[in-house]
C-alpha positions, 0 to 999 in steps of 0.5 A: 326244686330239690337241693340236690339238683345241679345248678348247671344241669348240662351234664344231666341233660346230656346223660338223659339225652344219651339214654333216650338216644339208646332207647330210640336206637334199640327200638329202630333196630327192633322195627327193622326186624319186623317189630310192630310200630305200635309196640316200638313207639316210645312214650315218656311218662313224667309227673312234670315236677320242676327240674328233671321232669321238665328236662326229660319232657323237652327231650322227649318232645324234641324226639317226637315221643308221646308225652303223657303226664299223670298229674298229682293234682288238677292242672291249675293246682299243680301249676301253683304247687309245682311252679313254687308259689310262695305267697297267697296272692300268687297262688290264688292268681295261678289258681284263677288263671290270672297273671302273677307279679313274680316274674320268675314264678310266671316263667316257671308256670308258663313252662309247666303250661307249655309242656302240659299243652303238648302232652296227654294229661291224666289229672288226679283232681278228685281231692283238689278242693281239700288239698287247695285249702291246705295249700292256701292255709300253709301260705297264709300261715308261714310259721304254722308247722302244723299247716305245713305238715298237713299240706306236705303229707297230703301233697306227698300222698297225691304225688305217690298216687301219681307215681304209682300210675307212672310205674304201672304204665312204664316199662323202665323207670328213670329216677334222678335222685341223690340216693340218700333217703326213700322216706319222703312219700311221693318223692323220687326215692320213694317212687324208685323203691315202689318201682323196684318192689313192683318188679320194675327196673329202675335206671338210677342217675345221681345228679352229682355224677350223672355219667355213672348211672346204674340199673337197679333190679331189686329193692336190695340194690338200693343198699349199694347205690353209693358203694362206689365213689365218683370216678371209682373204676370198680363200677360198671363200665359204660359199655356194660351199662349200655348193654344192660339198658339195651337188654331191658329195652329189648325185653320190654318190647320184644318182637314176641316170646320165643316159640318153642312149642312146635306147630301152633305155638306162640301167636300162631295159636290165634291165627285166622285158621284157629277161628270158628264161628260156632262150636261143632258136634265133635266138641260137644261131649264135655258140655253135654256131660255138664248139661246132663249132670249139672242142669235141673229139669229134663228140658235143660239137660237135653237142651242144645249145647251148641255155642255161637261165638261173637264176632270181633266186629259185632262185640261193640254192638253186642255184649260189649255195648253196655260197658262201652256205653257206661265208659262213654257216659263217664263225666269228663271222660276221654272221648277217644277212649271208648273207640280205643277200647273197642278196637284194642281190647274188646275185639281182641277179647272176642277173637281170643274168647271164641278160639279159646272156647273152641279149643276148650270144647275139643280138648275136654270133649276129646278126653270124655270121648276117650273114656267112653270109647275105652269102656265101649272097647272092653264091652265090645270085646266080650259082647260076643259071648251071649250073641255068637259062637267063638268062630264069629268072635272076630267081628267083635274083636274088629269092633274093639280094634276100631274103637281102640284105634279111634282112641289113639287117633283122637289122642294123637289129634289132641297132641298134634294140635296142642289143644291143651296148651293152646286152650291154656294160653288163649284163655289166659289172654281172654280173661286178662282182657275181659275186665281191662276196659275198666282198668284202663278208664281209671289209669290202672295197669299191672307193672311189667314185673307183676305179669306171670312169665313162664319159660316158653309160653308167656306170649299171652301176657306179652300180647295183652300187655302191649294191647293195653300199652297201646291205649295208655292213660286217657286224657282226662280230669279225674274227679269225684263224680267220675270215680263214683260213675266208674265204680258203679260201672265196674260193679254193674259190668264186671263184678256183679256179672262175674260173681253171678256167673261163678255162684251159678257155675259153682252150684252147677259143677257141684251137682255134676260132681255129685251126680256122676259120683253117684252114678259111678257108685250105683254102677259098681253096686249093680255089678256087685248085686249081679255077681251075687245074684248069679252066685245065688242062682248057681247055689239054688241050681245046685240044690235043685230049686232053679233049672240048671239050663236057665242058669247056664243060658244066662251065665254069659249075659251075667258075665257081660253085665258084670264086666260092663257095669264096673267098666262104665262106672270106671269110665264115669269115675275117670270123667269125674276125675278128669273134669275135676268138677268139685275143685272147679266148683270150689275155685268158682265159689272162692272167686264168687266170695271174693267178688262179693266182698268187692261188691260190698266195698263198692256199695260202701263207697257209693252209699257214703257221702259224696266227698268220701270217694277218692282215687286211692280207694277206687284204684285199690278196688280195681286192683283187688278185682284184677288180682281176683282174675289173676288168682282164678286163672292160676288156680284153674291152670294148676288143676288142669296143667297135668291133664293133657290129652292122653290114652285113658288108663 
């Protein structure tokens, strides 16, 4: 037990109880306002170290909270280390599950075991064999400072790993700590600093004066944790601290982000009315452009571009089946995890993916149609010249008006139904969910402060974060076979499929860009040649070398073509600019190259000796994959953010 822990923990117990009561009171208020029960269900994560962790665990269980414990070691080794075994015989007895002679030690081990039996355990046991050997060596050689330092370093590293899991899984971190140092890797101060660096709020309690707890929001706040002396009236008042804690809890489990975008805003964007089972002809223009200019071979260019969206209740037996099967077959995995992932993640992904694809088709196709209709309107306005006399020009003027009104109606439709913004929002949520099952299987998550948050359109982040929170940490023992199997699943069911997709997408979009660019240039060149040809014919006519009547009769057609060709060239140039195929090709190429490097990292680990893999390597790779997803989302949104549905000009 840490020296700063009070000999009489009654005051600390009382303050923790008051904090937990505030959490319950705020959540009850949110439930009364219609909050989802799952989002308002309190859950305590603790490492189950001796002292404060166990006090907090008992308080949580007394309130019927869900207790989740990410253990730095396997259950038996954790009991021996955190129980405080000081003799080799006692340590070996605990590891073997046998009684120990030291009654106080037996009581501590029993207390840890009793709490563990009532909790969901996530045991980081992948390096237990080596840590156990270091632990026993230290006990066998009580005067050996090298043995002590080796064990302390490894134990601190494991505690830091478990602490990171705790931070990532928690909305608020409670740190009972004397505030003196953050240098002890895996210690409370080190964990508090990591939480603040990740953007997670920390409720800091000094065990010497627990009633004067503070809320810290940045690493810099640690410089002033002892700014006020005990009893100093300049610190935040109890009322102010309570209000700050209430705001933190409310922000963490808010009913939903504010809906400030009008119709179809926020969660209404994914309501039942937004779901379609397949794409429609009206939304095929953009996909047809991609097929015509991006595919190789005539059959591929004119293939059907109709999309069938996978139903949420079909994904477990469809596209999600290989991934769920791989997770279900993980050695010593949580048997409840595949079902939870299917219900909470894959079904939501299928729903959002279908809605997003539908919105994307209609938004991007709407702009393609606008560009083409704009060109057709100009051509229709002058097409009367070679076909009818001026008295019948109204027919073509009427056609031009219909085309212009269609553009306006198409634009108004896109703006009214928020196609651009809803596509952005739903695609973000779908991509966050796409790779989440494998993150959840490793206990990896993004801490609250690492999620993007806009002013009024951050419901996708809120929605996905709470979906992942609903799953939480699996009940399991992580060992080396598990890590190897999970990394193989990550490679086979996310990294390899996504990098193939992005390599193919990059090549296809590069072809689209170059072919449209070439077509646009050729249309302009053709217009220049036509004008030059007409001028040449007019000159030859003046010289008597060409019949003047033929030149006069063809002049109107030359005029129409000289207008139509550059107009069409401009329309295709506008489509190329709007589609930004070149930049999207570059984004996909960069993403594919990043995923290539992740695949290489996985291959190096899987090809290495069995003992080489550990949780820190696996977690780093999964985090890297997660960052690639977020980077790609931010990049493509930066490209399309200003390209809203508008009248082409």
